[in-house]
BAVOVEX-979129 format. One line per 5 residues: their letters; for each residue x, y, z of N, C-alpha, C. Coordinates in Angstrom, 1 decimal. Atoms other than C-alpha are relative to their C-alpha. Layout:
residues N
a> X/Y/Z/X/Y/Z/X/Y/Z ~ ...
END
This chain:
residues 172
malqr> 0.9/-1.4/0.0/0.0/0.2/-0.1/1.0/1.0/0.0 ~ -0.9/-1.5/0.3/1.2/3.7/-0.9/-0.7/0.7/0.8 ~ 0.4/-1.3/-0.3/0.9/6.6/1.0/0.7/1.4/-0.9 ~ -0.2/-1.1/1.0/0.8/9.6/-1.2/-0.3/1.2/0.7 ~ 0.2/-1.6/-0.4/1.1/13.4/-0.3/-1.0/0.6/-1.2
trgpm> 0.8/-0.7/1.0/-1.9/15.2/-2.1/-0.3/1.3/0.5 ~ 0.4/-1.4/-0.3/-3.1/18.7/-2.1/-1.6/0.1/-0.2 ~ 1.4/-0.1/-0.1/-6.8/19.4/-1.5/-0.3/1.4/-0.6 ~ 0.7/-1.2/0.7/-9.1/22.6/-2.3/0.9/1.1/0.7 ~ -0.7/-1.4/-0.7/-7.7/26.1/-1.7/-0.8/0.6/1.1
hasgs> 0.5/-1.1/-1.0/-8.6/28.1/1.2/0.1/1.4/-0.3 ~ -0.1/-1.3/0.2/-9.2/31.7/1.4/1.5/0.5/0.5 ~ -1.3/-0.3/-0.7/-5.8/31.9/3.4/1.1/-0.3/-0.9 ~ -1.3/0.5/0.9/-4.0/30.2/0.4/0.4/-1.6/0.1 ~ -0.3/1.4/-0.3/-3.5/27.1/2.2/-0.8/-1.1/-0.2
ttafg> 0.9/1.0/0.3/-4.7/23.5/1.6/0.0/-1.0/0.7 ~ -0.3/1.3/-0.6/-5.5/20.3/3.0/-0.6/-1.0/-0.5 ~ 0.3/1.3/0.7/-6.4/16.8/1.7/-1.6/-0.1/0.1 ~ 1.3/0.0/-0.4/-9.8/17.2/3.4/-1.0/1.0/-0.1 ~ 0.7/-1.2/0.1/-10.7/20.5/2.7/-0.2/0.9/1.4
rspss> -0.2/-0.6/-1.4/-10.0/21.8/6.5/1.1/1.0/0.0 ~ -1.4/-1.0/-0.4/-7.8/24.7/7.6/0.8/-0.8/0.8 ~ -1.3/0.6/-1.0/-4.6/23.4/8.5/0.3/0.5/1.5 ~ -0.1/-0.4/-1.5/-3.8/23.4/12.1/1.6/0.5/0.0 ~ -1.1/-0.7/-0.2/-0.7/25.5/13.2/1.3/-1.2/0.1
essep> -1.3/1.0/-0.7/1.5/22.4/14.5/0.1/-1.1/-1.2 ~ 0.2/1.0/0.9/0.6/20.1/11.3/0.9/0.4/-1.4 ~ -0.8/-0.2/1.2/2.9/19.9/8.3/-1.1/-0.4/-1.2 ~ 0.8/0.5/1.0/1.3/19.0/4.9/-0.9/-1.3/0.3 ~ 0.5/1.2/-0.2/-1.5/16.5/5.4/0.3/-1.5/-0.9
vqfhp> -0.2/1.3/0.8/-1.2/12.8/4.2/-1.3/-0.7/-0.4 ~ 1.4/0.8/0.0/-4.1/11.2/2.6/0.5/-1.5/-0.8 ~ 0.0/1.3/0.3/-4.3/7.3/2.1/-0.7/-0.2/-1.2 ~ 0.5/0.5/1.3/-4.6/5.9/-1.4/0.6/-1.4/-0.1 ~ -0.4/1.4/0.3/-4.6/2.0/-1.8/0.6/0.0/-1.2
eprly> -0.4/0.5/1.5/-2.7/0.6/-4.5/-0.8/-0.6/-0.8 ~ 1.0/0.2/0.9/-4.7/0.5/-7.6/0.1/-1.3/-0.5 ~ 0.1/1.5/0.7/-5.8/-3.0/-8.9/-0.5/-0.1/-1.2 ~ 0.2/0.0/1.5/-6.0/-3.9/-12.5/-1.0/-1.3/-0.1 ~ 0.9/1.1/0.0/-9.0/-6.0/-13.5/0.9/-0.9/-1.1
tgrav> -0.4/0.7/1.0/-7.3/-9.1/-15.3/-0.7/-0.8/-0.6 ~ 0.8/0.9/0.6/-10.2/-10.9/-16.3/-0.3/-1.2/0.7 ~ 0.3/1.2/-0.4/-9.9/-13.6/-14.0/-0.7/0.4/1.4 ~ 1.0/0.1/-1.3/-12.3/-14.4/-10.9/0.9/0.4/1.3 ~ -0.5/0.0/-1.2/-11.6/-13.3/-7.7/0.5/-1.0/0.9
qnpdt> -0.6/1.2/-0.4/-9.6/-15.9/-5.6/-0.7/0.2/1.7 ~ 0.2/0.2/-1.4/-11.0/-17.0/-2.1/1.1/-0.4/0.8 ~ -1.4/0.2/-0.4/-7.7/-17.0/0.0/-0.5/-1.5/0.9 ~ 0.2/1.4/-0.8/-9.2/-20.0/2.3/0.0/-1.2/-0.9 ~ -0.2/1.4/0.9/-9.6/-22.4/-0.5/0.5/0.0/-1.6
depff> -0.8/0.1/1.2/-7.9/-21.1/-3.6/-1.1/-0.1/-1.3 ~ 1.0/-0.1/1.2/-11.1/-21.2/-5.8/-0.6/1.1/-0.2 ~ 0.8/-1.6/0.3/-12.7/-18.3/-7.5/-1.2/0.1/1.1 ~ 0.9/-0.3/-1.3/-14.9/-16.7/-4.7/-1.4/-0.1/-0.9 ~ 1.5/-0.1/0.5/-18.1/-16.2/-7.1/-0.2/-1.4/-0.3
eerik> 0.4/1.4/0.6/-17.7/-19.9/-8.5/-0.5/-0.9/1.5 ~ 0.3/0.8/-1.0/-17.7/-21.1/-4.8/-1.5/0.3/0.6 ~ 1.4/-0.5/-0.6/-20.9/-19.0/-3.9/-1.1/-0.9/-0.9 ~ 1.1/0.4/0.6/-22.7/-20.3/-7.1/-0.1/-1.8/0.4 ~ -0.1/1.5/-0.6/-21.4/-24.2/-6.2/-1.3/-0.1/1.2
aarta> 0.7/0.1/-1.2/-23.2/-23.4/-2.6/-1.4/0.1/-0.5 ~ 1.4/-0.3/0.2/-26.3/-22.1/-4.0/-0.7/-1.3/-0.9 ~ 0.8/1.1/0.8/-26.8/-25.1/-6.6/-0.3/-1.0/0.8 ~ 0.1/1.3/-1.0/-26.3/-27.6/-3.6/-1.0/0.3/1.0 ~ 1.1/-0.6/-1.0/-28.7/-25.6/-1.3/-1.1/-0.7/-0.4
ptevs> 1.3/0.4/0.4/-32.0/-27.2/-1.0/-1.1/1.1/-0.2 ~ 1.0/-1.0/0.6/-34.9/-25.3/-2.6/-0.7/0.7/1.2 ~ 0.8/-0.2/-1.1/-36.9/-25.5/0.4/0.1/-0.8/1.3 ~ -0.2/0.8/-1.2/-36.8/-26.4/4.1/-1.3/0.3/1.0 ~ 1.3/-0.2/-0.5/-40.2/-27.0/6.0/0.4/-0.4/1.7
fgrfr> -0.1/0.7/-1.4/-40.4/-27.3/10.0/-1.1/0.8/0.3 ~ 1.1/-0.5/-0.6/-43.4/-26.6/12.0/-1.1/0.5/-1.0 ~ 0.8/-1.0/0.7/-45.8/-23.9/10.1/0.8/0.9/-0.8 ~ -1.1/-1.1/0.8/-42.5/-22.2/8.7/0.4/-0.9/-1.3 ~ -1.0/0.3/1.3/-40.7/-22.7/5.1/0.6/0.9/-0.2
lfptq> -1.0/-0.7/0.3/-37.7/-21.5/4.4/0.7/-0.2/-1.3 ~ -0.7/0.1/1.2/-36.3/-20.7/1.0/1.2/0.7/0.0 ~ -1.4/-0.4/-0.4/-32.4/-20.5/1.7/0.4/0.9/-1.2 ~ -0.9/-0.6/1.3/-31.3/-19.4/-2.1/-0.8/1.3/-0.1 ~ 0.7/-1.1/0.2/-34.4/-16.7/-2.0/0.3/1.0/1.4
fllle> -0.4/-0.6/-1.1/-33.3/-15.6/1.5/-1.4/0.1/0.7 ~ 1.4/0.3/-0.2/-37.2/-16.2/2.3/-0.4/-0.7/1.1 ~ 0.5/0.9/-0.8/-38.8/-17.3/5.7/-1.5/0.4/-0.1 ~ 1.4/-0.5/0.0/-42.6/-17.8/5.3/-0.7/-0.6/1.2 ~ 0.8/0.5/-1.0/-45.1/-18.5/8.2/-1.5/-0.3/-0.6
gdtpa> 1.3/0.5/0.7/-48.0/-20.6/6.4/0.4/0.6/-1.5 ~ -0.1/-0.7/1.1/-48.2/-18.1/3.2/0.7/1.3/0.1 ~ -0.5/-1.3/-0.4/-47.0/-14.9/4.8/1.4/-0.2/0.3 ~ -1.5/-0.4/-0.2/-43.3/-13.6/4.7/-0.1/0.3/1.6 ~ -0.2/-0.2/-1.4/-42.0/-13.6/8.4/0.9/1.2/0.1
slgsr> -0.7/-1.1/-0.1/-40.7/-10.5/9.8/1.0/-0.2/0.7 ~ -1.1/0.1/-0.8/-37.1/-11.3/10.4/1.2/0.6/-0.6 ~ -1.4/-0.7/0.6/-33.7/-9.5/9.9/0.9/-0.8/-0.7 ~ -0.9/0.7/0.5/-31.1/-10.5/7.8/0.8/-1.1/0.6 ~ -1.1/0.8/-0.8/-28.6/-11.6/10.4/-0.8/-1.1/0.8
aleil> 0.8/0.9/-0.6/-31.3/-13.6/12.2/-0.4/-1.3/-1.1 ~ 0.4/1.1/1.1/-32.4/-15.4/8.9/1.6/-0.8/-0.4 ~ -1.1/0.7/0.3/-28.7/-16.1/8.1/0.5/-0.9/1.2 ~ -0.2/1.2/-1.3/-28.3/-17.9/11.7/-1.0/-1.1/-0.2 ~ 1.0/0.9/0.4/-31.4/-19.7/10.8/0.6/-1.2/-1.0
ivlle> -0.4/0.6/1.2/-30.0/-20.8/7.4/1.1/-1.1/0.6 ~ -1.3/0.8/-0.6/-26.6/-22.0/9.3/-0.5/-1.3/0.9 ~ 0.7/1.1/-1.0/-28.6/-24.0/12.0/-0.6/-1.2/-0.9 ~ 0.8/0.9/0.8/-30.7/-25.7/9.3/0.7/-0.7/-0.9 ~ -1.0/0.9/0.9/-27.8/-27.0/7.3/0.4/-1.1/0.7
rpgal> -0.4/1.3/-0.8/-27.1/-29.4/10.1/-1.1/0.0/1.2 ~ 0.9/0.0/-1.3/-30.4/-29.9/12.0/0.3/-1.2/0.9 ~ -0.2/1.0/-1.0/-30.0/-31.7/15.4/1.6/0.0/0.5 ~ -1.4/-0.1/-0.2/-26.2/-31.1/15.3/0.5/1.3/0.9 ~ -0.5/-1.2/-0.8/-24.5/-28.6/17.7/1.0/0.8/-1.1
vskqe> -0.6/-0.9/1.0/-23.2/-25.4/15.8/0.8/0.9/1.1 ~ -0.5/-1.1/-1.0/-20.8/-23.4/17.9/-0.1/1.3/-0.2 ~ 0.2/-1.1/0.0/-21.0/-20.1/18.8/0.7/0.8/-1.2 ~ -0.9/-0.2/1.0/-17.8/-19.6/16.9/-0.3/0.1/-1.4 ~ 0.3/0.2/1.3/-18.8/-21.0/13.9/-1.5/1.0/-0.5
lmarv> 1.3/-1.0/0.2/-22.2/-19.0/13.8/0.4/1.3/-0.2 ~ -0.5/-1.1/0.1/-20.4/-15.9/14.4/0.9/0.2/-1.2 ~ -1.0/0.1/1.1/-17.8/-16.6/11.6/-0.9/0.2/-1.2 ~ 0.5/0.0/1.2/-20.4/-17.2/9.2/-1.2/0.9/-0.2 ~ 0.8/-1.3/0.1/-22.9/-14.4/9.9/0.5/1.2/-0.1
wpnvf> -0.7/-1.5/0.1/-20.5/-11.6/10.4/1.6/-0.6/-0.5 ~ -1.4/0.2/0.4/-17.5/-12.7/8.3/0.9/0.9/-0.2 ~ -1.0/-1.2/0.0/-14.3/-10.9/8.5/-0.3/1.3/0.9 ~ 0.3/-1.2/-0.9/-16.0/-8.6/11.2/0.1/-0.5/1.5 ~ 0.1/0.4/-1.3/-15.4/-8.6/14.9/-1.4/0.4/0.9
vepan> 1.1/-0.3/-0.7/-18.6/-8.5/16.9/-0.1/-0.7/1.3 ~ 0.2/0.3/-1.2/-19.5/-9.2/20.6/-0.9/-1.3/-0.1 ~ 1.0/1.1/0.3/-21.0/-12.5/21.1/-1.5/0.2/0.8 ~ 1.3/-0.6/-0.5/-24.0/-10.3/22.9/-0.8/0.0/-1.5 ~ 0.6/0.0/1.5/-24.8/-9.7/19.0/-0.7/-1.2/-0.4
ltvhi> 0.7/1.3/0.5/-25.5/-13.3/18.4/-1.2/-0.3/1.1 ~ 1.1/0.2/-0.9/-27.7/-13.6/21.5/-1.0/0.6/-0.2 ~ 1.1/-1.0/0.2/-29.7/-10.7/20.6/-0.9/-0.6/-1.5 ~ 0.6/0.3/1.2/-30.2/-12.1/17.0/-0.8/-1.5/0.1 ~ 0.6/1.1/-0.7/-31.1/-15.6/18.5/-1.0/0.3/0.4
salrr> 1.1/-0.3/-0.7/-33.6/-14.0/20.7/-1.3/0.5/-1.0 ~ 1.0/-0.5/1.2/-35.3/-12.3/17.5/-0.6/-1.3/-0.8 ~ 0.4/1.3/0.5/-35.3/-15.6/15.8/-1.0/-0.8/0.7 ~ 0.8/0.8/-0.9/-36.8/-17.4/18.6/-1.4/0.7/0.1 ~ 1.5/-0.8/-0.2/-39.7/-14.7/19.0/-0.5/-0.1/-1.3
tlcdg> 0.7/0.0/1.4/-40.4/-14.9/15.2/-0.6/-1.3/-0.2 ~ 0.6/1.4/0.2/-40.8/-18.9/15.5/-0.8/-0.2/1.1 ~ 0.8/0.2/-1.0/-42.6/-18.5/18.7/0.5/-1.3/0.6 ~ -0.8/0.9/-0.6/-40.0/-20.9/20.0/-0.4/0.0/1.7 ~ 0.3/-0.1/-1.3/-40.9/-22.2/23.6/-1.6/0.3/0.4
rdgnr> 1.3/-0.4/-0.3/-44.5/-21.3/23.2/-1.0/-1.4/-0.8 ~ 1.1/0.9/0.6/-47.7/-23.6/22.4/0.7/-1.3/-0.3 ~ -0.4/1.4/0.2/-45.3/-26.9/22.6/0.8/0.3/-1.0 ~ -1.1/0.1/1.0/-42.9/-25.3/19.9/1.1/-0.1/0.7 ~ -1.3/-0.3/-0.6/-39.4/-26.0/20.5/1.0/-0.2/-1.4
fiini> -0.7/0.0/1.2/-37.0/-25.1/17.5/1.6/-0.2/0.3 ~ -1.4/-0.4/-0.3/-33.6/-24.0/18.9/0.2/-0.1/1.4 ~ -0.5/-0.2/-1.7/-31.9/-25.0/22.4/1.3/0.6/-0.4 ~ -1.2/-0.5/-0.1/-28.8/-23.7/23.7/0.8/-0.9/0.9 ~ -0.8/0.5/-0.9/-25.9/-25.6/25.1/0.8/1.1/0.6
pgrgy> -0.8/-0.8/-0.6/-24.4/-23.4/27.5/1.5/0.1/-0.1 ~ -1.2/-0.2/0.0/-21.1/-22.0/26.7/0.8/-0.6/-1.3 ~ -0.4/0.6/1.0/-20.9/-24.2/23.6/-0.6/0.4/-1.4 ~ 0.7/-0.1/1.2/-23.5/-23.5/20.9/-1.3/-0.1/0.1 ~ 1.5/0.2/0.1/-27.1/-24.0/19.6/-0.1/-0.9/-1.3
sfvap> 0.3/1.1/1.0/-28.8/-26.8/17.9/-1.4/0.3/-0.5 ~ 1.2/-0.1/0.7/-31.7/-26.8/15.7/-0.8/-1.4/0.3 ~ 0.7/1.2/-0.2/-34.1/-29.6/17.1/-1.4/-0.4/-0.6 ~ 1.0/0.4/0.6/-37.2/-29.7/15.4/0.1/-0.5/-1.0 ~ -0.1/0.7/1.0/-38.1/-32.1/12.8/0.0/0.8/-1.5
vavad> -0.1/-0.8/1.2/-37.2/-30.8/9.3/-0.2/-0.9/-1.2 ~ 0.4/0.5/1.3/-38.6/-31.7/5.6/0.9/0.9/-1.0 ~ -1.0/-0.6/1.2/-36.0/-30.8/2.7/-0.7/-0.5/-1.2 ~ 0.3/0.4/1.4/-37.4/-30.4/-0.6/1.0/0.7/-1.0 ~ -1.0/-0.4/1.0/-35.1/-30.1/-3.6/-0.7/-0.3/-1.4
gr> 0.6/-0.4/1.1/-36.3/-28.5/-6.6/0.8/-0.7/-1.3 ~ -0.8/0.7/1.0/-33.6/-30.4/-9.0/-0.4/-1.1/-0.5
END
């Protein structure tokens, strides 16, 4: 990465800054960050974890994903990022929906908090409380724990598991 000195707009005093502010008396000419330019080479962007082209990896995942997952009175369409309660779209945020998709990839299995956070917030540091908040919203939407419904259980300190019976429909 390169740091490059640049001059910004002129001020009434005749001095300049990179961000259009008056320079302070104690600073010299400001430095503005410019990342190194990248040229498009016509090749797909590589996923550093697998050395596969990033978009091809996502396309493969979409092709192998089930087209519909049913549980209780809900139907999830993972490729469309849609959760229906009966025939009505459920009001659920994107992070909570992503958590549900991850849990439904392995119903009955324990999914660690670390894996959930890595999948839902990739390459971003978030507090574990964020996961708790979104799990709570998901449980509220699913009416988990009410009227005999039990979908998600927590194994304290370890993770979460989707425990309801699941029916998977594959449109291929």
